[in-house]
N, C-alpha and C positions, 0 to 999 in steps of 0.2 A: 473600785477602788484604783488610785494612781500612786505609785512608790516612785518618791523622788530619788535622786541621787546621794541623798545623806540618809536614806533608810526609811525616812518618815513617809506616812500614808495618809492620802485624803480623799474623800468621797466624791466622785464625778457624778454619779447618778443612783437613785433608788429606784427599786421596782418591787411590786410585792401584788398578789391577788389571792382570791379566795380559791380553794379548791371546790370541783363539780361534785356532783353526786356519786359519780362513775368514780372520780379518781379518790374519794374518801375510803372507798373501798379498798385503794391499794396496800399492799404489804409496805412497810417501815422502808424498806431497801429502794421500792419503787417510788415512794413518796421523797425520797433523798435524791433518787435520780432525776424524778421530773423536775425537782428544783433546779439542778443543774443545766438540763434542757431549756428550760423556760428561761434562766438567765442569759445563756448564751444566744437564745433567739431573740431575746429582748434588747440586747445590746450588740446585735449582728452588725450595724454600721461602724462601732468601734473596734470590733475584733477581727472582722474579717481581713486576712492579708498582715495581722500582727500575731505575735508570738504573746500568750498571757499564760497566767496560771489561776487554775481552780482551785479553791480551798474548801474542803468538805470535813464535818465531823464525824461521818460515816466510813469507816474504815473498808468494808467490803467493796466499795464502789472503786477503789483503786485497781482491782484487778479486773473489773469490767470496763473501765472508761481508761486507765491508763496503761493496758497491759498491751506491749509491744510482739508479744508471740501469737496474737489471735485471741479471738473471744472465747471464754470458757463454755465448753458445750452443755453444762448443767445450768445457763444462765436462762431467764425467762425469755421469749419472744419479744416483749414491750422491753425490756433491757437492752436486748440485742440490736433492734430498731434504733433505740436511741445512742447506742453505740456507734452504728453506723452514720447518723446523722453527726456527731460529734467530730467524726474522722475529718470531716472537711475544712477543719480549724486546727491550727498550730498552737497547742497548748501543752501543759504541764499539770496534773493533777497531784495535789499534796494533801496531806492529812494533818488536822488542828483537832486537837482535843477541844471539848465543849468549854471547858474554863478558860482557853484562850481565842474561842469563838464569839467573843461579845459583838462583834458588829451585827452579824445575822440573827442572832439568838435575841438582841434586844429586840428587832423588829418583829420577829415572829411571836413574841409576847403580846403584841399590841397590834396585831394584825385584825383581831375580830372587830375591833372600833374603828376601822378604816372601811371606806368604800374603794371600789377598783376604779382607779383613774380612768378616763375615755379617752386619753391621748398619751402618747408618750412625752416625757420631761427630758428636754435635751437642751443641750448646752449653746449659748449663744453664738459661740465661736463657730460650733460644729455647723449649726445652720447655715451661719454665714459663707463657711467653707462651700458646702453643698449648693447654694443658691449662686455662688460665683461659677462652680464649676457649669452648672446649668445654663447659666446664661452665657458662657463662653462657647458653649455647643449651638445653642439655638442662634446665635449672633452670626455664626456662618452661614445660615441658611437665609433665604431671600425672604422666608415666610417667618413670621415674627410668632412669640409666645402667645399672642392673644389669638391669631387666627388658627393655631395648632389647637389651643383650649376651647375655641369654639366649635370648631370641628369633632373635637375628642366628645365635648358634651351632645354632640347630634348623632355620634355613631353608637348603634346601640350595644356593640360588643366592649368598645372601650368603656362606655358608660357605667356597665356593670362593673367592670373589673375596677375602674377607679374609685367606685363606690365598697369593693370588697377590701380594696387596699386601704382604704380611708378608716373602715370599721374593723379592719384586720379580723374580719369574719367571712370564710370561704363556705360554699355550699358544700354537701360532704359528696354530693353527684354534681358537678360542673357540666354544663352544656357542652355540645361539640365545639362552640367558637370559643368557649372561656377556658376548655380544659388546657389548651397550650399555655396559658398564661399561669394557669392553675400550678403547673410544673415549674414556673418560674416566680412563685410568689415572693420567696425570700431576697429576690433580687429586684422586686421592683418598689417604687417610690413614688411620690407623688410633690409637684413643684410646681407653684403657679399655675393649677389645675390642669398641669400636664402630667402623663405617665412616663415615668423613666425607666429603662431596663438597665439597671447599671448608668453608666455615663450617657446611654444612647437613649434619645428620645424618641418615642413610639409614634408613629405617623398615623393618623387615621385613613380610612380608605379613601375618602375622596381627594386626599393630598397626596397620594401616593404616585401617581402618575406624573405629577408636577415635580414631586423629588427625585423621581428616576430620570426626569430630563435634565435636572441640574446635575444628578450624579453621572450622567453620560455627555455631560458638556466636554468637547475635545474627543469624544470618542476612545475612552482610556480602553476598551475591551472587556470582555466578561470577568478575568480575573482580576484585573486592577479595578473594576467596578465594584466587584464584592468587597475588595478590602477598603476602598473609601468609604463603603457603605457600612462596614462594622465599625467604622472609627466614630461614626456620627447618627445615624439612625436606626431604627428596628421596626420590623410588624412581622407576624408570622408569615410564611412562605415568601421571604424576601429574597432568598436565592433563585427560586423558581422564577420569579418575576422578573428579576435582572437579566437571567437567561433569556427569558423569551422575549424581553426588550431589545436585546442584543441582535438576536437572530431576526427581529423584524426590521431592523436598522438596515437601509438599503445601502447606504455609504460604505458601513462595515463589510456587508456581505460581498459587496464588488472586488474588494480588495483583499478578502482573507485568505487565508493560506488553503492549501489543498488539505480536503478532509482525509479523516483516517482511512485507511485501506479496507476495502471489503473481504468478507471472508474467501478464500482460495478456492474455486471451483476447477476440479481436475477434468481432462476430457475422458469422454468414455472408454471404457476399457476395450482395447483392440483384439480381434479374434484371429487375424491372420496377417502376415506379413505385408509390408507395401501399401498399408491403408491404416489411417492417413499418411501421407508425407508432407514433413513440413520444408519450406524452401526460404531462402534469405539470400542477400547479397551481403559479404564480408569486405570490408578493403575501405580505401586503398590500403594493401599491406606491399612494401616493397615497392610501390608503385604500379601496384598491379591489383585487379577486381576478381574476387572468387565467387560462384555460385555455390551455396551447401543447401545440400538435400538431407536431411535426414528422416529414416522410416520410423515411426513412432512405436511400432510393435518391437522390433529389434534393436533399435537404436544404431542402424548400420548406416554409416556416413558416406556420402558422395561428395566430393569437393572438385569443382570444375575450373580450371583458370579461363578467365575471360578477357578478350581483348576490346568488347563492346558490351556495353550493359541493357541496349535496346530490346524492346519487346519480340523484334524478329531474332536478333541473336539469343535470347534465351529460348524462345520456342525453337530453334534449330538444335540446341545442346539438349533441352528434355525430349525432343523426339528420338534422339539418338539414345537417350539412357532409358527410354520407356520400350524403344525396341529391344534393349536388353532383358529388362525386368518385366516388362509389361506396363501398362495403364494402370494406376491408383486408383481407387474409387474416390479418393477424397485428397485434394490438394488445398494446404494452408499455408497462405503466404500474409504479408502485411501489405499497405496502400502503396507502394511503392508505383512509379509511373508505368514502369514494363509490365507490371501485374494487374494495374487497373486499366490497361489499353483495351480496345476494343479487338485487337487482334489477338490477345492472349485470351480473350472471353470466347472467342469462336474457337480456338484452338483447344480449350478445355470442354467446351460444347461437342465438337466435332469427334471427341474421342471418350464423350461420356462420362467425364472427369467431374465432380462436384466441387467447384471452387469456392473456399470460403478466405475471406479476407479479416484480418483483426480489426478492432476500431481503431479510429485514429488516435494518436499519441497514447496507445496502450499496447506497448510491445509486449506484456505478460499472456497476451492471449495467443502470440505465436511464441511462447516462451521456449518450445523445443528446438526451434532452429536459432532462436536468440541465444540460449545458453551454450549451444555448441558453437555459435561464431565467437564466445568469449574463449572457451576451451582452445579452439583453434589458433586464435591469436597469440594466447599465451606458449601455446607449442610452438609456433614458429619462432616466438623470443627466444626458448630454452634452446631450439634447433638450429641458431642461427650460424653457427660454426659446423654445420653438418652437411656442408656443400652449397649449391645453389636452392633457390626457394622450392624449385619442382623436386629436387631430391630430397630435401625436407617434409614437402607436403607427403610424398608417397610415404616415407619412413613412419611418419604421423600416422597417416590411414590404417598402413599395415598393423602396427603397434594396437591402435584403438580397437580395429576390428577383430583381433584376436584375444584382447584383455576381457575378463570377465567384468561385467557391469551390472551393478545391483540395480538399476533401473530397467534392464532387460529383463525378459519373462525367464524365471527362474535361476535369476542370478548368472545366467550363461553370457558367453561372450556373443556381441552381433553377429559374428559369422556363424555361430552355431545355431541361433535363431533363424537367421535369415537365409543362409545357404543349406543349413541342415548338416553340416560338417565342419570342423576346424582347419584352420589354414595351417599349412604347412610352413614351418620356418625353422630356422634352425636350432629353436628350443625344442622341436619335435623330435630331434635325434636323441635326447635326453631322456624320453618317456620309456616305460618298459613297453616291449612288444605285447599284444592283446592276444592272448593264448585261445581266449574264447572264441575268437573270431577263426583263428587256424581250427580248432577242432569243430566249428560248424561247417567249414569247407570240406574237412574230412568226411562227416557224416554225410553231406551233400554227394561227395563222391561215391560214397558206398552205396547209398540209396539208389544212384544213378545206375552203377554198375550192376547190381543185382536187377534191377527192374529190364534193363536193357542187355542183360546176359553179356557183359562186357568182358572181356579176358584181358592180361595184362601183355603188351607188346612191345619188342625191343628188337632192333636192328643193330647190326655191326657194320662197319665198313666191309665193301665188296660182295655184301650178301645181294643175291638176285630178287627181286621184288617186283610185283606188280603195280604200276601207277596208274591211276584214273585219268583216261584222256578227255580232256573237257574242249578239245577242237570240235570243230562241225565235222571233218571228215576223220576216217579211219574207224579203227576199232574202240570201243569203250575202255578197254584195259590194254596199257602197253608194259611190255617188259623193261626194267632198269636195274642198275647196279647202284647201290648205296654208297655215298662219298663220305659223307660227315653228318654227325648228329648235332642239333642245336637246341631243341627243347625236348620236353616231355614225349612228344610223339611228333617232331617236327625234324626233316630230313633233307640234306641236298642229295639229288639222284639223278645219275648220268642216264639220259634216254635219247637213244639215237644221235649219240655224239654230244649232245648238249646237255648243260646242267639246269635242271629244274631248281629252283631254291625253294625252301619253305615246303617241300611237298611231302605229304603225310601218305606213306604206301600204304595198301590196303592187305597185302601178305605177301609171304615170300613164294619163290617158285616149288618150293619143295614141302611147305606147311602153310596150308591154308588157316588164315588166323582173322579173327574179327576186328573190325577197325574200333577204334575208340568212341567214335561219336555216331557210327551207324555200320550195322552186320550187312555186309553185301552180300548178295546172291551168289551162292557157291558155283550155281552153274553158268554164272556169266563168263568166268575165266575159259570154260570148256566149249562155249559156243565160238571161240576163236582158237580151237585147238589146232586148227588147221594150219596157222601160221607158225607153230612151236614145233619142236622135234619129238618125236613119237613118244620118246623117253620121259620128257616133261610132261608129255600130257597123260602119260598113264600114271605117274607119280601123283600127278594133281589129282586124278579120278579116285585112285585108292585112298584118298585123305578125305572124301565126302563122307560127312557124319551122316548116321542112318536115324530115322526118326524112332523117338521111344513111344510105345503104345501106352496110352492112358492106364493108370491103375484103378481099378474098381475095387469096391468094397464087397467082402463075400461073407459078411455076417448074416444071420439068419433074422429077418426083421417079424415082429409079431404084428399082426393086422391089428387096425384101431377099432375100438369097441363103439359102436355107433349107437345113436340114442334111439329108443323103439317107444314112439309116440302112441298110446293107447288111452282114448278117452273115457274107457270104462274105469280105469284107475284113478285113483285119489291123487296119487304121485306119479311124476314120470322119472323112472330111475333107469340107468343102463345095467 
């Protein structure tokens, strides 16, 4: 029914059919719901995309088909399925009493005397509009409707689909080539023996290659070609066919953009410092070139200012650096002329270095050095007010080497992983002393003193002491006088009128004591007793320690019980 602005209504189309044997067994609410779904499907061409009103004289259907809060949980599965179908339309459902519902009730009384129409009854104006749209679409193609109709009749799949659409009867289990069209059956139509999916004409398989050529005329690219195809033509897997066609176009591939980046592949985990080592040149920066070396294990950087970037100059600098830290097992660089030269290859081969060069135009392979070059350039810009370029370079290196780095092993600073210690800087004075180290040193001193039977030794100025004579001639020990003390066991001693700096005396003339590093033989000073005064010799002789006899245990020991083996016994017991 069509409602005019003045409120009058007139019929546009009538439709009816008999119930099948299965449908006759439906409940009354299901029969009423079936009538609504049948009507909407029947007049799909008029209703899709427009707001319309459904009238029913069965009030329970309002809660099922008109609810905006979701479907009632107690509804039957069939009603729920029909409700989902109607959700694709924009409609309002209203209730009318049977006394005011004469339009449909009058026809329901006469349905038994009528036969099911074979075709839909359509308005001439609607048919003309549909034909005009179809002809407008086909007129843009160099192939005409007649050619498409002929090829569609020869195509096995489209021939069956056209037959199903014309009869409005689809198989319960469609074949694999028809199942895609079965899902779109509500949008399929026939015009001039051609199959249409909405406003798009369905192309038979024989003409698809030709249509692809027309769509690709002007080489619009994959995305634009898809958008163009969606406006005119359709067939199953059309998107895949368009992508394959564009990939096969040589002209498009020759000027195509760079493909997406591949997955990131990291270098193998390093197990020791200084292997591998990444090198690269940075510059020119302030008119200078810099050779950048980075240890992949500890992230320890070396930056060398270069006046020349030839292979000979590079080898000379690397030789000096490798003499300091050793030859790396692996050296990674780009394809610069200095690294790709014959001289550089011989240098690596002679020193047992495996040289790896990154692929051309792929700096990511040497990303360790490339990334540090960027960091170095930014640092020089920040330190441009910190003096000369050399001063800024050294300040940057010291800061970078002492700063913890998340990429370095354990998150420690590069110096800690490369040198095994922290760099001493002005910030070091702000740290708390390590008492654990002092306690460890005290423990080592106690163990050494106990093991070597060492005793404390302390001399005062003007004390007479014996000093070891390391000269070739003369006696082994020489008498002297203490002048001053400099350390824990270091003194200045006056010997024969000359001062011996930082000399460690062995003992005083009156008290023989052991040294802190080695206990001298007490008999050695007595061998030179003839050169000393008798009083001094006697005093030294009286201080010679006597040997202490070894202490033996005096307990009574019980003899062991030994095994008595007797073959005549069953067991052997002690």
